[in-house]
C-alpha positions in Angstrom: 80.6 35.3 33.2 79.4 32.0 31.5 81.9 30.0 33.5 80.9 31.6 36.6 77.1 30.8 35.8 78.0 27.4 35.0 79.9 26.7 38.3 77.3 28.5 40.3 74.5 26.6 38.6 76.0 23.4 39.1 76.2 24.0 42.8 72.8 25.5 43.3 70.8 22.9 41.3 71.9 19.3 42.4 69.7 17.9 40.0 67.3 18.5 37.0 64.9 16.2 35.2 62.3 16.8 32.7 60.6 13.9 30.8 63.1 11.5 32.8 66.0 13.1 31.3 68.7 15.5 32.3 67.7 19.3 31.8 70.6 21.3 33.1 71.5 22.7 29.9 68.1 24.2 29.4 68.5 26.9 32.0 69.6 30.4 30.7 71.1 33.3 33.0 68.7 36.3 33.9 69.7 39.0 36.2 66.8 40.6 38.2 66.5 42.6 41.2 66.9 39.6 43.5 70.3 38.9 41.7 71.1 35.8 39.3 68.3 33.8 38.3 67.9 31.2 35.8 65.1 30.7 33.2 64.0 27.2 32.2 62.4 26.8 28.5 63.3 30.3 27.5 62.6 31.2 23.9 62.0 27.6 23.0 60.9 26.1 19.7 57.2 24.9 19.4 58.4 21.2 19.6 60.3 21.8 22.7 57.7 23.4 24.7 57.0 22.4 28.3 53.7 20.5 28.0 53.6 17.9 30.6 50.4 17.3 32.5 51.6 13.7 33.8 53.2 13.8 37.4 55.7 11.1 36.1 56.8 13.7 33.4 57.1 17.0 35.1 60.1 19.3 35.5 61.7 18.3 39.1 64.5 20.1 40.5 66.7 19.2 43.6 68.2 22.7 44.6 70.7 23.3 47.3 70.1 27.1 48.7 73.5 27.2 50.1 72.4 29.3 53.1 76.0 29.8 54.3 76.6 32.0 51.2 73.7 34.4 52.0 74.9 38.1 52.1 74.1 39.6 55.6 71.6 42.8 55.1 69.1 44.5 56.9 66.8 44.7 54.0 63.8 43.1 55.1 61.5 44.0 52.4 63.9 42.3 50.1 63.6 38.9 52.0 66.7 39.1 54.2 64.8 37.0 57.0 64.1 34.2 54.6 66.0 31.3 53.4 64.6 29.2 50.1 64.1 30.0 46.5 61.7 32.2 44.7 60.0 30.8 41.5 57.9 32.4 38.7 56.0 31.1 36.1 55.6 33.3 33.1 55.4 33.1 29.1 58.8 32.5 27.5 58.6 35.7 25.7 58.2 38.0 28.8 60.9 38.9 31.4 60.5 37.5 34.8 59.5 40.1 37.6 60.3 37.3 40.2 60.5 40.1 43.2 57.0 40.8 43.3 55.2 38.1 41.2 57.3 34.9 42.3 56.5 32.2 44.9 58.7 30.8 47.4 59.9 27.2 48.1 61.5 26.4 51.4 64.1 23.9 52.1 63.3 20.5 53.9 60.3 20.3 51.8 59.1 18.5 48.7 56.9 21.2 47.0 54.4 20.3 44.2 53.5 23.3 41.9 50.2 22.4 39.8 49.4 25.1 37.3 46.7 26.0 34.7 46.8 28.3 31.7 44.4 31.3 31.5 44.3 33.5 28.3 42.6 37.0 28.7 41.9 39.1 25.5 40.7 42.6 26.0 39.3 45.1 23.2 41.5 47.8 22.4 40.8 51.3 22.4 38.2 53.0 22.5 36.7 50.1 24.4 39.6 49.7 26.9 43.0 51.3 27.6 44.9 48.2 27.1 48.0 48.3 25.1 47.8 46.3 21.9 51.5 46.9 20.7 53.4 48.9 23.0 56.3 51.4 22.7 59.2 49.3 24.2 63.0 49.3 23.1 64.8 46.4 24.5 62.2 43.6 24.3 60.5 42.1 21.3 57.1 41.5 22.9 55.2 44.0 24.8 54.3 43.0 28.5 53.5 44.6 31.6 56.8 43.3 33.2 58.6 44.6 30.1 57.3 48.1 30.3 58.0 48.2 34.1 61.7 47.2 33.6 62.1 49.6 30.8 60.5 52.5 32.9 62.4 51.8 35.8 65.8 51.9 33.7 64.9 55.2 32.4 64.0 56.6 35.7 67.6 55.5 37.1 69.3 56.9 34.0 67.6 60.0 34.3 68.1 60.9 38.0 71.4 59.0 38.6 73.2 58.9 35.0 73.8 55.2 35.3 72.0 52.1 35.5 71.7 49.0 37.7 73.5 45.9 36.4 70.0 44.0 35.8 68.5 46.6 33.8 68.8 46.4 30.0 70.6 48.8 27.6 74.1 50.1 27.1 74.2 52.7 29.7 76.9 53.0 32.1 76.5 50.6 35.2 76.2 52.3 38.7 79.3 51.9 40.9 78.3 50.8 44.6 78.0 54.5 46.0 75.8 55.3 42.9 73.8 52.2 43.6 73.2 52.8 47.3 72.8 56.6 47.4 70.9 57.1 44.3 69.5 54.1 42.0 68.1 52.1 45.0 66.2 55.1 46.2 64.8 56.3 42.9 63.8 52.8 42.2 62.0 52.5 45.4 60.2 55.6 44.9 59.1 54.6 41.5 57.7 51.3 42.8 55.7 53.4 45.4 54.4 55.8 43.0 56.0 58.8 44.4 57.3 60.1 41.4 55.3 62.2 39.0 52.6 60.4 36.9 54.3 60.9 33.5 57.5 59.3 34.7 56.3 55.9 34.4 53.0 54.9 32.6 52.6 51.1 31.8 49.2 49.6 30.7 48.4 46.1 30.6 48.6 44.4 27.2 45.4 43.6 25.4 46.2 39.9 25.5 47.3 38.4 28.8 48.5 34.9 29.6 48.4 33.8 33.2 49.9 30.8 34.7 47.6 30.2 37.9 49.5 27.9 40.5 48.6 26.0 43.5 51.1 24.4 46.0 51.3 21.5 48.1 54.3 20.1 50.1 55.7 17.1 52.1 58.5 16.9 54.3 61.6 15.3 52.9 63.5 12.3 54.3 67.0 13.5 54.8 68.4 10.0 55.1 67.1 9.0 51.9 68.6 12.0 50.1 71.9 11.5 51.8 72.1 7.9 50.5 70.9 9.2 47.0 73.8 11.5 46.5 76.5 10.0 48.8 78.9 9.2 45.8 78.6 12.9 44.5 77.9 15.0 47.4 78.9 15.1 50.8 75.9 16.1 52.9 74.7 15.6 56.5 71.2 15.1 57.2 71.1 18.2 59.0 72.6 20.2 56.3 69.9 18.4 54.0 67.2 19.7 56.2 68.3 23.2 56.1 69.4 23.6 52.5 67.9 20.9 50.1 64.6 21.8 48.5 62.9 19.7 45.9 60.2 20.9 43.7 58.1 19.2 40.9 56.0 21.5 38.4 53.4 20.1 36.1 50.2 21.2 34.3 47.0 20.4 35.8 45.6 19.5 32.2 46.4 20.3 28.7 43.8 22.8 28.2 43.3 26.5 29.1 40.7 29.0 29.9 40.2 31.8 27.4 38.1 34.8 28.4 37.5 37.3 25.4 36.0 40.7 25.9 33.5 42.0 23.5 32.1 45.6 22.9 29.2 46.5 24.9 25.8 46.3 22.8 24.0 49.7 22.4 20.4 50.2 22.5 20.1 50.8 18.9 22.2 47.7 18.1 20.1 45.6 20.7 16.8 46.6 18.8 18.2 46.1 15.3 19.3 42.6 16.2 16.0 41.8 17.8 14.1 43.2 15.0 15.9 41.3 12.3 15.5 37.9 14.2 11.9 38.7 14.6 11.4 39.6 11.1 13.3 36.5 10.1 11.2 34.1 12.4 7.8 35.6 11.9 8.4 36.0 8.0 9.4 32.3 7.9 6.5 31.2 10.0 3.9 33.3 8.0 5.4 32.1 4.6 5.0 28.4 6.0 1.3 28.9 6.9 0.3 30.6 3.8 2.0 27.6 1.7 0.0 25.1 3.9 -3.4 27.3 3.4 -2.7 27.3 -0.4 -1.9 23.5 -0.5 -5.4 23.0 1.3 -7.1 25.3 -1.1 -5.6 23.6 -4.2 -6.8 20.4 -2.8 -10.3 21.4 -2.1 -10.7 22.9 -5.4 -9.5 20.1 -7.2 -11.9 17.7 -5.4 -14.9 20.0 -6.1 -14.1 20.4 -10.0 -13.7 16.5 -10.4 -17.2 16.1 -8.6 -19.0 18.7 -10.8 -17.7 17.1 -14.0 -18.9 13.7 -13.0 -22.4 15.0 -12.6 -22.6 17.0 -16.0 -21.1 13.9 -18.0 -24.5 12.2 -20.0 -25.3 8.8 -19.4 -26.0 6.2 -22.6 -29.0 4.0 -22.2 -28.3 0.3 -22.7 -31.2 -2.1 -23.3 -30.6 -5.6 -23.1 -32.6 -7.9 -25.7 -33.0 -11.5 -25.1 -31.0 -13.7 -27.3 -32.9 -16.0 -29.5 -31.0 -19.1 -30.8 -32.3 -20.6 -33.8 -32.4 -24.3 -33.7 -30.2 -25.8 -36.4 -33.1 -28.3 -37.6 -35.5 -25.5 -37.9 -33.2 -23.5 -40.2 -32.1 -26.3 -42.1 -30.0 -29.3 -41.7 -26.2 -28.6 -41.3 -26.9 -24.8 -40.8 -25.9 -23.5 -37.4 -25.7 -19.9 -38.4 -27.2 -17.2 -36.2 -29.3 -14.7 -37.7 -28.9 -11.0 -36.8 -31.3 -8.2 -37.1 -33.1 -5.3 -35.3 -36.3 -5.1 -33.3 -38.8 -2.5 -33.7 -37.1 -0.1 -31.2 -33.8 -0.4 -33.6 -32.0 -2.2 -30.9 -29.4 -4.8 -32.1 -30.2 -8.2 -31.1 -30.1 -12.0 -32.1 -33.0 -13.8 -34.0 
């Protein structure tokens, strides 16, 4: 099986480049309802995640759809009238459900896939009916795709006593007759909801990561492709136009949109929050006003007290007497001393 995978892969993918390097070994075989598919970047380590937002460093694939190898079928719902490749962008830990969730790439065109990341987180029970952990058997992480695959597997095992090759588990694989007469019929009934409601109940997980993509394309130049691979592939321009598809996948930006669901606020909770905020703001405002008034009052009282003290303080009378200088000649030769005494009013003075 590994040898067939490598041989088949080498013919389907003519060239794979990521960050200007070959990336053929980064694909892992995955069986789906559409047959053998290949997953890029599956269960990669954190340091090897696909995180390129530069158009010069995307994942670029040159694919040969080999239309001549298509199996004739009348199953129009499965895409029997189409020629091309289906691609699905999903989390590395989630199994692909490319039949319903993939987008198509047509040959003869260079398709550019620009994607952005969206994360939605919902509240668990009792707010919503989302599944927080999930009861799954064959996958490590719960997702809607994983639940659907396990549910479809249990239905086929229950009604047909076998399972399809792409379904997980160790149950016996259906033979071609069982596949055509029972397995596909029951699988179609499960998808269309014709079985009892309790047969398959899958709820959305509480955390969903979506990769929202937008596509644009341009026509290939068959002559240039022919010259590019003339040493390794013998392809005509007509074959290139009918079978070769080029796809380039890159991030629109290295950011993501996160949507978080919060519980609905009840009337009691709303009033409690409003009352608490009003008490906080009004209490703070009243306290500030009281402090300002207290400061003004203290300043006014201090000014009035100082003015009253100044009025009550007694004043001491000051009498200025003339100073009489005694001539040195009248008092005696060589005697320049000043005589001190008191006047009749008891005031100190000079004589």
